[in-house]
MISEMAR-451795 format. One record per residue: residue in one letter; x, y, z negated of N, C-alpha, C in turn; residue number from 1. Coordinates in pm, whole numbers, plus 50000, padded with zeros to 5 digits. Example, Ala and Ser with C-alpha at 12.3 -4.5 7.8 and 13.67 -1.06 7.14 Angstrom:
2
ATOM   aa      nX      nY      nZ     caX     caY     caZ      cX      cY      cZ     i
ATOM    a   51319   49431   49220   51230   49550   49220   51320   49670   49220     1
ATOM    s   51285   49775   49292   51367   49894   49286   51290   50003   49213     2
***
This chain:
201
ATOM   aa      nX      nY      nZ     caX     caY     caZ      cX      cY      cZ     i
ATOM    m   62803   34115   74342   62835   34238   74417   62876   34349   74320     1
ATOM    i   62987   34413   74349   63035   34520   74261   62961   34650   74294     2
ATOM    r   62908   34713   74190   62837   34839   74207   62905   34954   74133     3
ATOM    n   62985   34918   74030   63046   35019   73943   63197   34999   73937     4
ATOM    v   63269   35110   73918   63413   35103   73900   63450   35189   73779     5
ATOM    i   63528   35130   73688   63572   35200   73567   63723   35225   73578     6
ATOM    f   63764   35348   73555   63905   35386   73560   63958   35415   73420     7
ATOM    d   64077   35366   73393   64158   35418   73283   64212   35554   73330     8
ATOM    f   64260   35636   73239   64318   35766   73277   64470   35759   73286     9
ATOM    g   64538   35737   73171   64683   35741   73169   64746   35632   73256    10
ATOM    a   64832   35673   73350   64904   35585   73441   64815   35522   73548    11
ATOM    v   64688   35564   73553   64596   35520   73659   64546   35643   73736    12
ATOM    l   64483   35735   73667   64440   35861   73730   64538   35975   73706    13
ATOM    f   64615   35965   73598   64712   36069   73563   64848   36005   73535    14
ATOM    h   64953   36070   73582   65087   36020   73554   65110   36017   73403    15
ATOM    w   65165   35906   73355   65191   35890   73211   65316   35804   73194    16
ATOM    d   65424   35868   73154   65552   35800   73135   65626   35867   73019    17
ATOM    p   65609   35815   72895   65672   35880   72779   65823   35901   72794    18
ATOM    h   65892   35806   72856   66038   35824   72874   66067   35945   72962    19
ATOM    q   65991   35961   73068   66011   36076   73156   65968   36205   73086    20
ATOM    i   65865   36196   73004   65816   36315   72933   65922   36369   72838    21
ATOM    v   65984   36281   72760   66087   36329   72666   66212   36374   72740    22
ATOM    a   66246   36305   72850   66366   36340   72927   66353   36477   72992    23
ATOM    s   66231   36514   73029   66209   36644   73092   66186   36754   72989    24
ATOM    f   66176   36715   72861   66158   36815   72755   66291   36857   72694    25
ATOM    t   66384   36762   72680   66513   36791   72616   66625   36711   72680    26
ATOM    d   66742   36771   72687   66860   36702   72741   66929   36617   72635    27
ATOM    s   66894   36637   72510   66956   36564   72400   66903   36420   72394    28
ATOM    t   66991   36323   72412   66946   36183   72406   66901   36147   72265    29
ATOM    d   66962   36207   72164   66921   36182   72025   66778   36233   72003    30
ATOM    e   66750   36352   72054   66616   36409   72037   66514   36329   72120    31
ATOM    q   66553   36285   72239   66465   36202   72320   66425   36076   72244    32
ATOM    h   66525   36008   72186   66499   35886   72110   66409   35915   71990    33
ATOM    l   66434   36026   71922   66355   36065   71806   66208   36087   71844    34
ATOM    l   66186   36156   71955   66049   36184   71998   65977   36058   72043    35
ATOM    l   66049   35968   72108   65988   35842   72149   65948   35760   72027    36
ATOM    e   66041   35744   71933   66017   35656   71819   65924   35716   71716    37
ATOM    e   65938   35845   71688   65865   35907   71578   65740   35982   71620    38
ATOM    v   65717   35990   71750   65591   36049   71799   65513   35944   71878    39
ATOM    f   65560   35909   71996   65484   35817   72082   65469   35677   72023    40
ATOM    h   65572   35628   71953   65567   35492   71901   65525   35486   71754    41
ATOM    h   65485   35598   71698   65446   35602   71557   65296   35575   71543    42
ATOM    p   65254   35510   71435   65111   35485   71412   65025   35611   71415    43
ATOM    d   65082   35726   71381   65003   35851   71384   64958   35884   71526    44
ATOM    w   65036   35843   71627   64994   35867   71765   64868   35787   71796    45
ATOM    l   64863   35664   71747   64743   35581   71764   64624   35641   71690    46
ATOM    s   64650   35698   71574   64542   35764   71499   64488   35884   71575    47
ATOM    l   64577   35954   71645   64536   36066   71728   64447   36016   71842    48
ATOM    d   64489   35910   71908   64410   35851   72016   64275   35799   71965    49
ATOM    r   64276   35744   71846   64154   35684   71789   64059   35791   71736    50
ATOM    g   64110   35910   71715   64026   36018   71665   64016   36023   71514    51
ATOM    t   64096   35943   71446   64094   35944   71299   64188   36051   71242    52
ATOM    m   64270   36111   71330   64349   36229   71294   64339   36329   71408    53
ATOM    l   64344   36457   71373   64333   36564   71472   64471   36621   71503    54
ATOM    m   64480   36693   71614   64607   36751   71656   64667   36840   71548    55
ATOM    a   64581   36920   71484   64629   37012   71380   64688   36938   71261    56
ATOM    e   64647   36813   71242   64701   36732   71133   64832   36664   71172    57
ATOM    v   64838   36610   71294   64954   36528   71330   65077   36610   71364    58
ATOM    i   65058   36727   71421   65176   36806   71462   65265   36840   71343    59
ATOM    p   65211   36892   71231   65299   36916   71114   65362   36787   71060    60
ATOM    k   65290   36676   71067   65346   36549   71019   65461   36504   71109    61
ATOM    f   65441   36514   71240   65549   36479   71332   65670   36570   71312    62
ATOM    a   65645   36698   71289   65754   36793   71269   65832   36759   71142    63
ATOM    a   65762   36733   71034   65829   36700   70907   65908   36570   70920    64
ATOM    r   65851   36473   70988   65917   36342   71000   66044   36350   71084    65
ATOM    t   66043   36434   71186   66156   36440   71279   66257   36548   71243    66
ATOM    g   66216   36644   71160   66304   36757   71132   66300   36863   71241    67
ATOM    i   66208   36847   71335   66186   36945   71441   66086   37049   71390    68
ATOM    t   66109   37175   71422   66020   37279   71371   65878   37260   71426    69
ATOM    v   65782   37311   71352   65642   37300   71394   65622   37368   71530    70
ATOM    s   65683   37483   71551   65664   37555   71678   65722   37476   71795    71
ATOM    r   65836   37410   71772   65894   37329   71881   65810   37203   71904    72
ATOM    m   65754   37147   71798   65667   37031   71815   65540   37072   71890    73
ATOM    e   65490   37191   71863   65375   37242   71939   65412   37256   72087    74
ATOM    d   65534   37303   72113   65582   37313   72251   65588   37175   72316    75
ATOM    f   65629   37075   72239   65637   36939   72292   65499   36887   72329    76
ATOM    f   65401   36913   72244   65264   36868   72275   65208   36941   72397    77
ATOM    e   65244   37067   72412   65203   37140   72533   65270   37078   72656    78
ATOM    h   65395   37038   72640   65467   36971   72748   65402   36837   72783    79
ATOM    i   65356   36765   72682   65289   36635   72706   65166   36656   72793    80
ATOM    i   65080   36747   72755   64956   36766   72831   64986   36818   72971    81
ATOM    n   65089   36900   72986   65126   36950   73118   65185   36840   73206    82
ATOM    s   65233   36734   73143   65290   36621   73218   65182   36527   73271    83
ATOM    l   65061   36539   73219   64950   36455   73264   64893   36513   73394    84
ATOM    v   64967   36491   73501   64931   36542   73633   64857   36432   73709    85
ATOM    k   64756   36470   73783   64675   36370   73854   64759   36293   73955    86
ATOM    i   64725   36165   73972   64786   36080   74073   64702   36096   74200    87
ATOM    t   64759   36156   74302   64684   36191   74422   64620   36071   74489    88
ATOM    e   64694   35959   74493   64641   35840   74560   64516   35787   74490    89
ATOM    t   64513   35795   74358   64395   35747   74285   64280   35844   74297    90
ATOM    e   64310   35972   74301   64205   36071   74324   64139   36046   74461    91
ATOM    e   64221   36018   74561   64167   35989   74695   64081   35861   74693    92
ATOM    l   64126   35761   74616   64046   35639   74600   63911   35672   74539    93
ATOM    l   63910   35757   74439   63786   35798   74373   63688   35858   74474    94
ATOM    y   63737   35947   74560   63651   36010   74660   63596   35907   74759    95
ATOM    r   63680   35810   74798   63633   35706   74889   63523   35621   74825    96
ATOM    l   63540   35592   74697   63438   35515   74624   63305   35590   74622    97
ATOM    l   63312   35719   74599   63190   35799   74597   63125   35802   74735    98
ATOM    d   63208   35810   74839   63155   35808   74976   63083   35676   75005    99
ATOM    h   63128   35568   74939   63066   35437   74958   62960   35408   74852   100
ATOM    h   62923   35512   74778   62810   35506   74683   62833   35414   74564   101
ATOM    y   62959   35398   74524   62987   35330   74398   62964   35428   74283   102
ATOM    s   62918   35376   74171   62910   35456   74048   63043   35444   73976   103
ATOM    v   63100   35558   73937   63233   35557   73875   63225   35608   73732   104
ATOM    y   63303   35542   73645   63308   35574   73503   63454   35573   73458   105
ATOM    y   63479   35624   73338   63614   35617   73282   63609   35558   73142   106
ATOM    l   63720   35498   73103   63738   35444   72968   63884   35466   72933   107
ATOM    t   63910   35561   72843   64047   35601   72817   64078   35610   72668   108
ATOM    n   64198   35565   72632   64253   35590   72499   64322   35726   72503   109
ATOM    m   64259   35825   72442   64312   35961   72450   64248   36047   72342   110
ATOM    s   64325   36141   72289   64270   36233   72191   64165   36324   72257   111
ATOM    s   64071   36368   72180   63967   36458   72233   64028   36585   72289   112
ATOM    a   64131   36637   72221   64193   36763   72264   64259   36747   72401   113
ATOM    f   64330   36638   72421   64392   36614   72552   64284   36598   72660   114
ATOM    f   64180   36522   72628   64075   36500   72726   64009   36632   72766   115
ATOM    e   63977   36715   72668   63910   36841   72700   63996   36929   72789   116
ATOM    t   64127   36929   72767   64217   37007   72852   64219   36951   72993   117
ATOM    l   64229   36819   73006   64227   36758   73139   64094   36786   73210   118
ATOM    n   63986   36782   73136   63854   36806   73193   63843   36948   73247   119
ATOM    e   63904   37043   73177   63902   37183   73221   63988   37203   73346   120
ATOM    r   64095   37126   73356   64193   37149   73464   64164   37068   73591   121
ATOM    n   64080   36966   73581   64059   36875   73693   63910   36862   73726   122
ATOM    d   63870   36929   73831   63728   36932   73867   63672   36794   73898   123
ATOM    f   63755   36703   73948   63703   36573   73990   63648   36490   73874   124
ATOM    i   63684   36522   73751   63631   36448   73636   63479   36463   73628   125
ATOM    s   63428   36576   73675   63283   36598   73672   63208   36506   73769   126
ATOM    l   63281   36439   73859   63218   36349   73956   63185   36212   73896   127
ATOM    f   63244   36180   73781   63213   36054   73714   63070   36058   73659   128
ATOM    k   63004   35943   73664   62869   35935   73606   62874   35940   73454   129
ATOM    g   62990   35909   73398   63007   35913   73253   63133   35839   73214   130
ATOM    g   63155   35830   73084   63274   35760   73037   63289   35767   72887   131
ATOM    i   63390   35698   72840   63419   35688   72697   63562   35734   72671   132
ATOM    v   63577   35823   72573   63708   35870   72528   63728   35819   72386   133
ATOM    s   63834   35745   72363   63856   35682   72232   63854   35784   72118   134
ATOM    g   63915   35900   72141   63925   36000   72036   63792   36056   71991   135
ATOM    k   63687   36036   72072   63553   36083   72035   63470   35974   71968   136
ATOM    e   63516   35850   71978   63435   35736   71933   63493   35663   71811   137
ATOM    l   63614   35701   71769   63682   35640   71655   63708   35491   71677   138
ATOM    m   63729   35454   71800   63769   35317   71836   63847   35325   71965   139
ATOM    m   63927   35221   71993   64009   35229   72112   64035   35090   72172   140
ATOM    k   64071   35089   72299   64108   34965   72366   64233   34907   72301   141
ATOM    p   64245   34776   72294   64159   34673   72354   64048   34618   72262   142
ATOM    d   64006   34695   72163   63895   34653   72078   63771   34628   72165   143
ATOM    p   63712   34508   72161   63595   34479   72245   63480   34577   72223   144
ATOM    d   63471   34635   72102   63357   34722   72073   63352   34845   72163   145
ATOM    i   63468   34894   72208   63466   35015   72291   63415   34982   72431   146
ATOM    y   63444   34861   72479   63390   34817   72608   63239   34795   72597   147
ATOM    k   63198   34736   72484   63056   34711   72463   62978   34842   72454   148
ATOM    l   63040   34944   72395   62977   35075   72388   62955   35132   72527   149
ATOM    l   63054   35117   72613   63042   35164   72752   62930   35090   72825   150
ATOM    i   62926   34959   72805   62821   34876   72868   62683   34923   72824   151
ATOM    e   62666   34943   72693   62535   34980   72639   62495   35123   72676   152
ATOM    r   62592   35213   72670   62560   35354   72694   62516   35379   72838   153
ATOM    y   62576   35305   72932   62546   35329   73074   62475   35211   73140   154
ATOM    d   62429   35117   73058   62351   35003   73108   62424   34933   73223   155
ATOM    l   62548   34897   73198   62632   34833   73300   62622   34681   73292   156
ATOM    e   62629   34618   73405   62640   34473   73412   62787   34442   73442   157
ATOM    p   62860   34384   73344   63004   34361   73365   63039   34288   73493   158
ATOM    s   62959   34189   73531   62990   34111   73651   62980   34195   73778   159
ATOM    e   62912   34310   73770   62897   34400   73884   62990   34521   73873   160
ATOM    t   63090   34509   73785   63175   34624   73752   63323   34587   73762   161
ATOM    l   63399   34668   73835   63543   34650   73845   63610   34744   73746   162
ATOM    y   63695   34688   73660   63767   34766   73559   63914   34775   73599   163
ATOM    i   63969   34898   73603   64106   34923   73648   64186   34985   73534   164
ATOM    d   64293   34918   73493   64376   34964   73380   64518   34914   73403   165
ATOM    d   64616   34989   73354   64756   34947   73374   64806   34853   73266   166
ATOM    h   64737   34843   73152   64784   34759   73041   64718   34622   73043   167
ATOM    e   64801   34520   73037   64751   34383   73047   64651   34350   72938   168
ATOM    q   64678   34394   72813   64588   34360   72703   64451   34424   72721   169
ATOM    n   64447   34542   72780   64319   34608   72805   64242   34538   72917   170
ATOM    v   64315   34495   73018   64254   34420   73129   64199   34288   73077   171
ATOM    n   64277   34219   72993   64232   34090   72939   64107   34105   72854   172
ATOM    a   64100   34213   72776   63983   34237   72691   63859   34259   72776   173
ATOM    a   63873   34333   72886   63760   34357   72977   63718   34227   73045   174
ATOM    q   63817   34150   73086   63789   34023   73154   63712   33928   73063   175
ATOM    a   63747   33928   72935   63680   33840   72839   63533   33874   72822   176
ATOM    l   63497   33998   72855   63357   34042   72846   63284   34028   72979   177
ATOM    g   63351   33973   73078   63284   33946   73206   63309   34046   73317   178
ATOM    f   63391   34149   73290   63423   34245   73395   63513   34181   73500   179
ATOM    q   63502   34227   73622   63604   34201   73722   63714   34303   73698   180
ATOM    t   63839   34265   73718   63948   34351   73673   64062   34358   73774   181
ATOM    i   64136   34469   73764   64262   34488   73836   64361   34549   73737   182
ATOM    q   64480   34487   73723   64586   34552   73646   64659   34647   73741   183
ATOM    f   64648   34775   73714   64693   34878   73808   64843   34898   73803   184
ATOM    e   64899   34920   73921   65033   34975   73934   65031   35070   74053   185
ATOM    l   65114   35171   74047   65115   35271   74154   65194   35217   74272   186
ATOM    s   65126   35138   74354   65191   35075   74469   65088   35058   74581   187
ATOM    a   65138   35050   74701   65051   35031   74817   64977   34897   74807   188
ATOM    s   65045   34795   74755   64982   34662   74746   64865   34663   74649   189
ATOM    c   64875   34740   74540   64765   34748   74443   64645   34818   74505   190
ATOM    f   64668   34929   74574   64558   34999   74638   64495   34913   74748   191
ATOM    h   64578   34837   74818   64526   34746   74921   64433   34642   74857   192
ATOM    k   64474   34590   74741   64394   34490   74671   64259   34549   74628   193
ATOM    i   64262   34671   74575   64139   34738   74533   64048   34762   74655   194
ATOM    n   64107   34812   74763   64029   34838   74885   63962   34711   74936   195
ATOM    k   64036   34599   74928   63982   34473   74979   63868   34424   74893   196
ATOM    i   63885   34431   74759   63780   34386   74667   63652   34468   74687   197
ATOM    l   63669   34598   74709   63554   34687   74718   63509   34711   74863   198
ATOM    d   63582   34652   74956   63546   34663   75097   63534   34810   75142   199
ATOM    i   63641   34886   75114   63640   35028   75152   63758   35060   75244   200
ATOM    n   63810   34961   75314   63920   34985   75407   63875   35078   75521   201
***
């Protein structure tokens, strides 16, 4: 019997689409490509998510690498966080789960700075019983250790826990530890599948 539900944040609870983010920041296709490759796809972005580098460190590095001014790179990072808008359908799912007395948690690869901003802007985050942010723990999905930390910190039984994430490798890592899993996509069929598994129709 499932008692707990764990949510990823990016592309599950909050819209996350790097291609759309760069396209809405600049009309220049060259600059869009530069930001995708040298920011989002660069190892420093992973270091930011892992918490081994801070925002104040990476922004000047990204600026120097791309030739974009530090102030414009700061504007880009502000644009990134402003693009992390809640997905209404998933927020509604969260409320239904709470109405049915499920315990809800989060497990997200995200910098501490981004998480703190989202936490300030979105009251529903306070409804979670707890969660793990990679940037605070110096580890990230799909490393099994971050799932084990969540299990230990909140005394979770994986077989009684549904894990929802949009990335296949993260879902596979959770499954290997005994979690029940759903690979999320923003579609009616995915929400129907979740509702059926949790019997909240």
